[in-house]
Wavefront OBJ file of the C-alpha trace (Angstrom):
o trace
v -17.230 26.264 -50.339
v -13.915 25.700 -48.463
v -15.121 28.008 -45.670
v -18.313 25.947 -45.280
v -16.302 22.705 -44.947
v -14.013 24.300 -42.369
v -17.024 25.597 -40.450
v -18.567 22.091 -40.344
v -15.252 20.594 -39.174
v -14.929 23.218 -36.451
v -18.523 22.650 -35.320
v -17.955 18.889 -35.134
v -14.806 19.377 -33.030
v -16.639 21.733 -30.692
v -19.465 19.211 -30.209
v -16.975 16.425 -29.411
v -15.075 18.601 -26.935
v -18.330 19.657 -25.268
v -19.205 15.984 -24.742
v -15.693 15.321 -23.406
v -15.280 11.759 -24.705
v -13.060 9.292 -22.896
v -9.411 10.275 -22.741
v -6.510 8.137 -21.492
v -3.893 9.599 -19.147
v -0.790 8.422 -17.304
v -0.116 9.350 -13.709
v 2.105 8.603 -10.734
v 0.827 7.847 -7.241
v 2.266 10.513 -4.913
v 0.214 9.557 -1.832
v -1.514 6.280 -0.966
v -3.642 7.453 2.000
v -5.310 9.664 1.019
v -4.872 8.600 -2.592
v -3.410 11.301 -4.837
v -2.228 10.786 -8.417
v -0.093 13.345 -10.220
v -0.681 13.701 -13.962
v 1.738 16.530 -14.729
v 3.555 19.274 -12.798
v 0.333 21.160 -12.061
v -2.384 18.470 -12.098
v -3.084 16.190 -9.125
v -6.260 14.096 -8.824
v -7.589 13.367 -5.356
v -9.379 10.292 -4.017
v -12.882 11.717 -4.517
v -12.160 12.189 -8.244
v -10.979 8.604 -8.757
v -12.787 5.330 -9.419
v -10.587 2.319 -8.668
v -10.796 -0.992 -10.494
v -10.014 -4.293 -8.780
v -6.632 -4.221 -10.542
v -5.477 -1.487 -8.158
v -7.144 -2.460 -4.861
v -6.788 -5.101 -2.166
v -9.358 -7.866 -2.597
v -10.202 -11.387 -1.464
v -10.883 -14.429 -3.596
v -11.560 -18.121 -3.124
v -9.044 -20.576 -4.542
v -8.708 -24.348 -4.536
v -5.317 -25.213 -3.117
v -3.408 -28.456 -3.359
v 0.001 -27.965 -1.776
v 2.341 -29.317 0.855
v 4.514 -27.196 3.117
v 8.271 -27.527 2.904
v 9.667 -30.252 5.107
v 11.056 -28.783 8.326
v 13.343 -30.526 10.784
v 12.754 -29.724 14.425
v 13.041 -31.429 17.779
v 10.225 -33.220 19.603
v 10.477 -34.626 23.099
v 9.353 -38.224 23.258
v 8.139 -39.295 26.720
v 9.173 -42.704 27.940
v 6.069 -44.207 29.553
v 8.121 -46.571 31.731
v 10.672 -44.175 33.210
v 8.815 -40.875 32.859
v 11.881 -39.354 31.238
v 12.045 -37.988 27.725
v 14.393 -38.006 24.806
v 14.765 -35.341 22.162
v 14.489 -36.506 18.600
v 14.788 -34.476 15.404
v 11.895 -35.164 13.067
v 11.574 -34.061 9.433
v 7.991 -33.599 8.249
v 5.594 -31.434 6.207
v 1.878 -30.591 6.294
v -0.725 -30.716 3.508
v -2.701 -27.592 2.611
v -5.712 -28.587 0.535
v -9.226 -27.481 -0.262
v -10.994 -24.191 -0.811
v -9.108 -21.322 0.843
v -9.734 -17.585 0.921
v -6.751 -15.607 -0.365
v -6.212 -11.938 0.423
v -4.635 -10.203 -2.582
v -2.610 -7.151 -1.524
v -2.786 -5.038 -4.661
v -3.586 -1.513 -3.441
v -1.778 1.400 -5.006
v 1.440 2.546 -3.351
v 3.600 5.630 -3.768
v 5.585 5.360 -6.986
v 3.053 3.297 -8.953
v 2.682 4.518 -12.524
v -0.944 4.071 -13.584
v -3.217 4.304 -16.608
v -6.369 6.378 -16.122
v -9.397 6.998 -18.310
v -11.316 10.242 -18.026
v -15.011 9.470 -17.815
v -17.381 11.260 -20.149
v -18.010 14.858 -19.053
v -14.536 14.895 -17.468
v -15.000 15.189 -13.687
v -14.028 11.640 -12.642
v -11.226 9.293 -13.634
v -11.077 5.485 -13.658
v -7.719 4.080 -12.555
v -7.503 1.100 -14.890
v -4.197 -0.543 -13.999
v -0.501 -0.166 -13.278
v 1.740 0.158 -16.296
v 4.878 -0.824 -14.407
v 5.437 -3.628 -11.891
v 4.143 -3.099 -8.358
v 7.150 -1.539 -6.546
v 6.288 -2.872 -3.070
v 5.976 -6.616 -3.682
v 7.790 -8.253 -0.783
v 6.215 -11.688 -0.507
v 7.795 -15.018 -1.076
v 6.983 -17.071 -4.161
v 5.250 -20.364 -3.421
l 1 2 3 4 5 6 7 8 9 10 11 12 13 14 15 16 17 18 19 20 21 22 23 24 25 26 27 28 29 30 31 32 33 34 35 36 37 38 39 40 41 42 43 44 45 46 47 48 49 50 51 52 53 54 55 56 57 58 59 60 61 62 63 64 65 66 67 68 69 70 71 72 73 74 75 76 77 78 79 80 81 82 83 84 85 86 87 88 89 90 91 92 93 94 95 96 97 98 99 100 101 102 103 104 105 106 107 108 109 110 111 112 113 114 115 116 117 118 119 120 121 122 123 124 125 126 127 128 129 130 131 132 133 134 135 136 137 138 139 140 141 142 143
């Protein structure tokens, strides 16, 4: 009876492995163009094996903005209409930025990113779900 139970367990495991259900993996980006992600010392996935989510690509989006630039002091020449001469005057001012604007989100993978991947069923392709550590190449200025 114990041998029959073991045989059923083994058969069930073999069926699951044959179907290759989803498996999660961690990897490190070793090349951005062309994209290559290293899983372990011997395993590297190439661009044609990878499906990228929006979380790991550059993309555009529309956003409603309501902001004002920082006030900047700079010099303007003011023309005197009577004499034709001009005077330089330092003016401090800012500009409004309002309305619907298109934003370009720079979120593509870069060398050094550590990512979470999911092996798709049947095991030949991998979905790169997201970074698991902060983006190492963020250089922009906070607004």
